[in-house]
VOKOLMAR-420767 format. One line per field, with one value per atom (N, C-alpha, C, O): residue number from 1; residue in three letters; chain; atom name; x, y, z. Coordinates in nm, 2 decimals. Layout:
zamar: c(NUM | ...) .
balo: c(ALA | ...) .
kolke: c(A | ...) .
vose: c(CA | ...) .
east: c(X | ...) .
north: c(Y | ...) .
up: c(Z | ...) .
This chain:
zamar: c(1 | 1 | 1 | 1 | 2 | 2 | 2 | 2 | 3 | 3 | 3 | 3 | 4 | 4 | 4 | 4 | 5 | 5 | 5 | 5 | 6 | 6 | 6 | 6 | 7 | 7 | 7 | 7 | 8 | 8 | 8 | 8 | 9 | 9 | 9 | 9 | 10 | 10 | 10 | 10 | 11 | 11 | 11 | 11 | 12 | 12 | 12 | 12 | 13 | 13 | 13 | 13 | 14 | 14 | 14 | 14 | 15 | 15 | 15 | 15 | 16 | 16 | 16 | 16 | 17 | 17 | 17 | 17 | 18 | 18 | 18 | 18 | 19 | 19 | 19 | 19 | 20 | 20 | 20 | 20 | 21 | 21 | 21 | 21 | 22 | 22 | 22 | 22 | 23 | 23 | 23 | 23 | 24 | 24 | 24 | 24 | 25 | 25 | 25 | 25 | 26 | 26 | 26 | 26 | 27 | 27 | 27 | 27 | 28 | 28 | 28 | 28 | 29 | 29 | 29 | 29 | 30 | 30 | 30 | 30 | 31 | 31 | 31 | 31 | 32 | 32 | 32 | 32 | 33 | 33 | 33 | 33 | 34 | 34 | 34 | 34 | 35 | 35 | 35 | 35 | 36 | 36 | 36 | 36 | 37 | 37 | 37 | 37 | 38 | 38 | 38 | 38 | 39 | 39 | 39 | 39 | 40 | 40 | 40 | 40 | 41 | 41 | 41 | 41 | 42 | 42 | 42 | 42 | 43 | 43 | 43 | 43 | 44 | 44 | 44 | 44 | 45 | 45 | 45 | 45 | 46 | 46 | 46 | 46 | 47 | 47 | 47 | 47 | 48 | 48 | 48 | 48 | 49 | 49 | 49 | 49 | 50 | 50 | 50 | 50 | 51 | 51 | 51 | 51 | 52 | 52 | 52 | 52 | 53 | 53 | 53 | 53 | 54 | 54 | 54 | 54 | 55 | 55 | 55 | 55 | 56 | 56 | 56 | 56 | 57 | 57 | 57 | 57 | 58 | 58 | 58 | 58 | 59 | 59 | 59 | 59 | 60 | 60 | 60 | 60 | 61 | 61 | 61 | 61 | 62 | 62 | 62 | 62 | 63 | 63 | 63 | 63 | 64 | 64 | 64 | 64 | 65 | 65 | 65 | 65) .
balo: c(MET | MET | MET | MET | VAL | VAL | VAL | VAL | LYS | LYS | LYS | LYS | ILE | ILE | ILE | ILE | SER | SER | SER | SER | GLY | GLY | GLY | GLY | VAL | VAL | VAL | VAL | VAL | VAL | VAL | VAL | GLY | GLY | GLY | GLY | ARG | ARG | ARG | ARG | ASP | ASP | ASP | ASP | GLY | GLY | GLY | GLY | VAL | VAL | VAL | VAL | GLN | GLN | GLN | GLN | ALA | ALA | ALA | ALA | HIS | HIS | HIS | HIS | MET | MET | MET | MET | GLU | GLU | GLU | GLU | TYR | TYR | TYR | TYR | ILE | ILE | ILE | ILE | ASP | ASP | ASP | ASP | ARG | ARG | ARG | ARG | HIS | HIS | HIS | HIS | GLY | GLY | GLY | GLY | LYS | LYS | LYS | LYS | LEU | LEU | LEU | LEU | GLU | GLU | GLU | GLU | LEU | LEU | LEU | LEU | GLU | GLU | GLU | GLU | THR | THR | THR | THR | ASP | ASP | ASP | ASP | HIS | HIS | HIS | HIS | GLY | GLY | GLY | GLY | GLU | GLU | GLU | GLU | THR | THR | THR | THR | LEU | LEU | LEU | LEU | GLN | GLN | GLN | GLN | GLY | GLY | GLY | GLY | LYS | LYS | LYS | LYS | GLN | GLN | GLN | GLN | ALA | ALA | ALA | ALA | ALA | ALA | ALA | ALA | THR | THR | THR | THR | ALA | ALA | ALA | ALA | ILE | ILE | ILE | ILE | ILE | ILE | ILE | ILE | ASN | ASN | ASN | ASN | ASP | ASP | ASP | ASP | TRP | TRP | TRP | TRP | ALA | ALA | ALA | ALA | LEU | LEU | LEU | LEU | ASP | ASP | ASP | ASP | TYR | TYR | TYR | TYR | GLY | GLY | GLY | GLY | GLY | GLY | GLY | GLY | TYR | TYR | TYR | TYR | LEU | LEU | LEU | LEU | GLY | GLY | GLY | GLY | ARG | ARG | ARG | ARG | ARG | ARG | ARG | ARG | THR | THR | THR | THR | ARG | ARG | ARG | ARG | ALA | ALA | ALA | ALA | THR | THR | THR | THR | ARG | ARG | ARG | ARG) .
kolke: c(A | A | A | A | A | A | A | A | A | A | A | A | A | A | A | A | A | A | A | A | A | A | A | A | A | A | A | A | A | A | A | A | A | A | A | A | A | A | A | A | A | A | A | A | A | A | A | A | A | A | A | A | A | A | A | A | A | A | A | A | A | A | A | A | A | A | A | A | A | A | A | A | A | A | A | A | A | A | A | A | A | A | A | A | A | A | A | A | A | A | A | A | A | A | A | A | A | A | A | A | A | A | A | A | A | A | A | A | A | A | A | A | A | A | A | A | A | A | A | A | A | A | A | A | A | A | A | A | A | A | A | A | A | A | A | A | A | A | A | A | A | A | A | A | A | A | A | A | A | A | A | A | A | A | A | A | A | A | A | A | A | A | A | A | A | A | A | A | A | A | A | A | A | A | A | A | A | A | A | A | A | A | A | A | A | A | A | A | A | A | A | A | A | A | A | A | A | A | A | A | A | A | A | A | A | A | A | A | A | A | A | A | A | A | A | A | A | A | A | A | A | A | A | A | A | A | A | A | A | A | A | A | A | A | A | A | A | A | A | A | A | A | A | A | A | A | A | A | A | A | A | A | A | A | A | A | A | A | A | A) .
vose: c(N | CA | C | O | N | CA | C | O | N | CA | C | O | N | CA | C | O | N | CA | C | O | N | CA | C | O | N | CA | C | O | N | CA | C | O | N | CA | C | O | N | CA | C | O | N | CA | C | O | N | CA | C | O | N | CA | C | O | N | CA | C | O | N | CA | C | O | N | CA | C | O | N | CA | C | O | N | CA | C | O | N | CA | C | O | N | CA | C | O | N | CA | C | O | N | CA | C | O | N | CA | C | O | N | CA | C | O | N | CA | C | O | N | CA | C | O | N | CA | C | O | N | CA | C | O | N | CA | C | O | N | CA | C | O | N | CA | C | O | N | CA | C | O | N | CA | C | O | N | CA | C | O | N | CA | C | O | N | CA | C | O | N | CA | C | O | N | CA | C | O | N | CA | C | O | N | CA | C | O | N | CA | C | O | N | CA | C | O | N | CA | C | O | N | CA | C | O | N | CA | C | O | N | CA | C | O | N | CA | C | O | N | CA | C | O | N | CA | C | O | N | CA | C | O | N | CA | C | O | N | CA | C | O | N | CA | C | O | N | CA | C | O | N | CA | C | O | N | CA | C | O | N | CA | C | O | N | CA | C | O | N | CA | C | O | N | CA | C | O | N | CA | C | O | N | CA | C | O | N | CA | C | O | N | CA | C | O | N | CA | C | O) .
east: c(8.56 | 8.43 | 8.32 | 8.29 | 8.23 | 8.08 | 8.01 | 8.04 | 7.92 | 7.84 | 7.70 | 7.65 | 7.63 | 7.47 | 7.40 | 7.43 | 7.30 | 7.21 | 7.07 | 7.04 | 6.99 | 6.81 | 6.78 | 6.66 | 6.91 | 6.88 | 6.91 | 7.00 | 6.80 | 6.83 | 6.81 | 6.76 | 6.86 | 6.85 | 6.97 | 7.07 | 6.98 | 7.10 | 7.17 | 7.29 | 7.09 | 7.17 | 7.23 | 7.34 | 7.15 | 7.20 | 7.31 | 7.41 | 7.31 | 7.44 | 7.54 | 7.64 | 7.54 | 7.63 | 7.69 | 7.82 | 7.61 | 7.66 | 7.74 | 7.84 | 7.69 | 7.78 | 7.92 | 8.03 | 7.91 | 8.04 | 8.14 | 8.26 | 8.10 | 8.17 | 8.23 | 8.35 | 8.15 | 8.18 | 8.31 | 8.42 | 8.28 | 8.37 | 8.52 | 8.63 | 8.51 | 8.64 | 8.68 | 8.77 | 8.63 | 8.65 | 8.65 | 8.72 | 8.58 | 8.54 | 8.65 | 8.69 | 8.69 | 8.78 | 8.93 | 9.02 | 8.98 | 9.09 | 9.14 | 9.26 | 9.09 | 9.10 | 9.07 | 8.97 | 9.14 | 9.10 | 8.97 | 8.95 | 8.89 | 8.79 | 8.82 | 8.88 | 8.80 | 8.85 | 8.72 | 8.62 | 8.72 | 8.58 | 8.58 | 8.66 | 8.49 | 8.44 | 8.56 | 8.57 | 8.62 | 8.71 | 8.86 | 8.95 | 8.88 | 9.01 | 9.09 | 9.21 | 9.01 | 9.06 | 9.05 | 8.94 | 9.14 | 9.14 | 9.10 | 9.14 | 9.00 | 9.00 | 9.01 | 8.97 | 9.06 | 9.05 | 9.02 | 9.03 | 8.97 | 8.92 | 8.78 | 8.71 | 8.74 | 8.60 | 8.51 | 8.40 | 8.54 | 8.44 | 8.45 | 8.38 | 8.56 | 8.55 | 8.42 | 8.36 | 8.35 | 8.24 | 8.11 | 8.02 | 8.12 | 8.00 | 8.04 | 7.96 | 8.17 | 8.20 | 8.16 | 8.11 | 8.17 | 8.14 | 7.97 | 7.92 | 7.91 | 7.78 | 7.71 | 7.60 | 7.76 | 7.72 | 7.72 | 7.63 | 7.84 | 7.87 | 7.76 | 7.69 | 7.74 | 7.64 | 7.51 | 7.46 | 7.45 | 7.32 | 7.29 | 7.18 | 7.42 | 7.39 | 7.38 | 7.32 | 7.46 | 7.45 | 7.33 | 7.29 | 7.25 | 7.13 | 6.99 | 6.89 | 7.02 | 6.87 | 6.83 | 6.71 | 6.91 | 6.88 | 6.82 | 6.75 | 6.82 | 6.75 | 6.80 | 6.73 | 6.94 | 6.98 | 6.91 | 6.93 | 6.83 | 6.78 | 6.62 | 6.56 | 6.60 | 6.47 | 6.50 | 6.59 | 6.39 | 6.41 | 6.30 | 6.19 | 6.34 | 6.25 | 6.30 | 6.42 | 6.24 | 6.28 | 6.26 | 6.15 | 6.37 | 6.38 | 6.27 | 6.24 | 6.22 | 6.13 | 6.22 | 6.31 | 6.20 | 6.29 | 6.22 | 6.27) .
north: c(10.23 | 10.19 | 10.19 | 10.16 | 10.23 | 10.22 | 10.14 | 10.17 | 10.05 | 9.95 | 10.00 | 10.01 | 10.03 | 10.08 | 9.96 | 9.91 | 9.92 | 9.81 | 9.84 | 9.92 | 9.77 | 9.79 | 9.69 | 9.67 | 9.61 | 9.50 | 9.61 | 9.69 | 9.58 | 9.65 | 9.54 | 9.42 | 9.59 | 9.49 | 9.44 | 9.46 | 9.36 | 9.33 | 9.21 | 9.21 | 9.12 | 9.01 | 9.07 | 9.03 | 9.17 | 9.23 | 9.31 | 9.30 | 9.38 | 9.46 | 9.36 | 9.36 | 9.26 | 9.17 | 9.11 | 9.09 | 9.06 | 9.02 | 9.09 | 9.04 | 9.24 | 9.35 | 9.35 | 9.33 | 9.37 | 9.38 | 9.26 | 9.28 | 9.15 | 9.05 | 9.04 | 9.02 | 9.04 | 9.09 | 9.19 | 9.16 | 9.31 | 9.40 | 9.35 | 9.36 | 9.31 | 9.26 | 9.12 | 9.06 | 9.07 | 8.93 | 8.83 | 8.73 | 8.86 | 8.74 | 8.72 | 8.61 | 8.85 | 8.85 | 8.87 | 8.90 | 8.86 | 8.87 | 9.01 | 9.02 | 9.12 | 9.25 | 9.33 | 9.29 | 9.43 | 9.52 | 9.59 | 9.64 | 9.62 | 9.72 | 9.84 | 9.82 | 9.96 | 10.08 | 10.14 | 10.15 | 10.17 | 10.20 | 10.38 | 10.43 | 10.44 | 10.56 | 10.65 | 10.77 | 10.59 | 10.64 | 10.61 | 10.65 | 10.55 | 10.54 | 10.41 | 10.38 | 10.33 | 10.20 | 10.10 | 10.11 | 10.01 | 9.88 | 9.78 | 9.75 | 9.70 | 9.56 | 9.45 | 9.47 | 9.35 | 9.24 | 9.11 | 9.09 | 9.03 | 8.89 | 8.87 | 8.96 | 8.74 | 8.70 | 8.79 | 8.82 | 8.84 | 8.90 | 9.06 | 9.13 | 9.09 | 9.25 | 9.29 | 9.38 | 9.24 | 9.30 | 9.29 | 9.37 | 9.17 | 9.19 | 9.28 | 9.33 | 9.32 | 9.42 | 9.56 | 9.65 | 9.57 | 9.72 | 9.73 | 9.84 | 9.62 | 9.63 | 9.64 | 9.70 | 9.59 | 9.57 | 9.71 | 9.76 | 9.78 | 9.94 | 10.01 | 10.09 | 9.99 | 10.07 | 10.06 | 10.16 | 9.93 | 9.91 | 9.99 | 10.04 | 9.99 | 10.09 | 10.22 | 10.30 | 10.26 | 10.42 | 10.45 | 10.57 | 10.35 | 10.39 | 10.34 | 10.32 | 10.33 | 10.26 | 10.12 | 10.10 | 10.02 | 9.89 | 9.91 | 9.81 | 10.01 | 10.01 | 9.89 | 9.84 | 9.83 | 9.75 | 9.60 | 9.51 | 9.59 | 9.49 | 9.45 | 9.35 | 9.56 | 9.53 | 9.46 | 9.47 | 9.39 | 9.30 | 9.35 | 9.29 | 9.46 | 9.51 | 9.52 | 9.50 | 9.54 | 9.56 | 9.69 | 9.73 | 9.77 | 9.90 | 9.91 | 9.82 | 10.04 | 10.07 | 10.13 | 10.20 | 10.09 | 10.14 | 10.28 | 10.34) .
up: c(19.75 | 19.67 | 19.69 | 19.80 | 19.61 | 19.64 | 19.55 | 19.43 | 19.56 | 19.53 | 19.55 | 19.66 | 19.43 | 19.44 | 19.39 | 19.28 | 19.47 | 19.46 | 19.50 | 19.59 | 19.43 | 19.50 | 19.59 | 19.62 | 19.65 | 19.74 | 19.87 | 19.87 | 19.99 | 20.11 | 20.24 | 20.23 | 20.34 | 20.43 | 20.48 | 20.42 | 20.60 | 20.64 | 20.56 | 20.54 | 20.51 | 20.43 | 20.29 | 20.24 | 20.23 | 20.11 | 20.13 | 20.05 | 20.24 | 20.27 | 20.29 | 20.21 | 20.39 | 20.39 | 20.28 | 20.27 | 20.18 | 20.04 | 19.98 | 19.93 | 19.96 | 19.89 | 19.97 | 19.92 | 20.10 | 20.14 | 20.14 | 20.13 | 20.13 | 20.10 | 19.97 | 19.95 | 19.89 | 19.72 | 19.71 | 19.66 | 19.78 | 19.77 | 19.85 | 19.79 | 19.97 | 20.02 | 19.98 | 20.04 | 19.88 | 19.81 | 19.92 | 19.91 | 20.02 | 20.11 | 20.20 | 20.23 | 20.26 | 20.37 | 20.31 | 20.39 | 20.17 | 20.12 | 20.09 | 20.08 | 20.08 | 20.08 | 20.22 | 20.29 | 20.24 | 20.35 | 20.33 | 20.22 | 20.44 | 20.43 | 20.51 | 20.61 | 20.48 | 20.56 | 20.61 | 20.53 | 20.74 | 20.80 | 20.78 | 20.71 | 20.83 | 20.81 | 20.90 | 20.88 | 20.98 | 21.07 | 21.04 | 21.11 | 20.94 | 20.87 | 20.93 | 20.91 | 21.00 | 21.05 | 20.96 | 20.90 | 20.93 | 20.83 | 20.91 | 21.02 | 20.83 | 20.88 | 20.78 | 20.66 | 20.81 | 20.70 | 20.77 | 20.89 | 20.68 | 20.73 | 20.70 | 20.65 | 20.75 | 20.71 | 20.81 | 20.77 | 20.92 | 21.01 | 21.00 | 21.06 | 20.91 | 20.90 | 20.85 | 20.91 | 20.74 | 20.69 | 20.81 | 20.82 | 20.87 | 20.99 | 21.09 | 21.17 | 21.11 | 21.23 | 21.17 | 21.24 | 21.05 | 21.02 | 21.00 | 21.01 | 20.97 | 20.97 | 21.08 | 21.08 | 21.19 | 21.31 | 21.38 | 21.45 | 21.34 | 21.38 | 21.31 | 21.36 | 21.18 | 21.09 | 21.18 | 21.23 | 21.19 | 21.26 | 21.40 | 21.44 | 21.47 | 21.58 | 21.55 | 21.62 | 21.44 | 21.44 | 21.37 | 21.36 | 21.31 | 21.23 | 21.30 | 21.24 | 21.44 | 21.49 | 21.47 | 21.50 | 21.41 | 21.36 | 21.24 | 21.21 | 21.15 | 21.00 | 20.93 | 20.84 | 20.95 | 20.86 | 20.90 | 20.82 | 21.01 | 21.04 | 20.97 | 20.97 | 20.92 | 20.83 | 20.68 | 20.60 | 20.66 | 20.53 | 20.43 | 20.42 | 20.37 | 20.30 | 20.14 | 20.13 | 20.05 | 19.91 | 19.86 | 19.85 | 19.82 | 19.76 | 19.66 | 19.59 | 19.64 | 19.52 | 19.43 | 19.47 | 19.28 | 19.17 | 19.12 | 19.03) .
């Protein structure tokens, strides 16, 4: 599933991931095919992404439309 939004930053991504996994009730799949489930699954994936992209997800900015 892909959700596109104008909200950026770690908090925005966290909110979208929690919506997608229904707050831990559904599995999330990583880009490596690993499945994660539970309330900490979204946080684990976001932490992995932040490391991959040099902390970009830590910035709190608003996307231009």
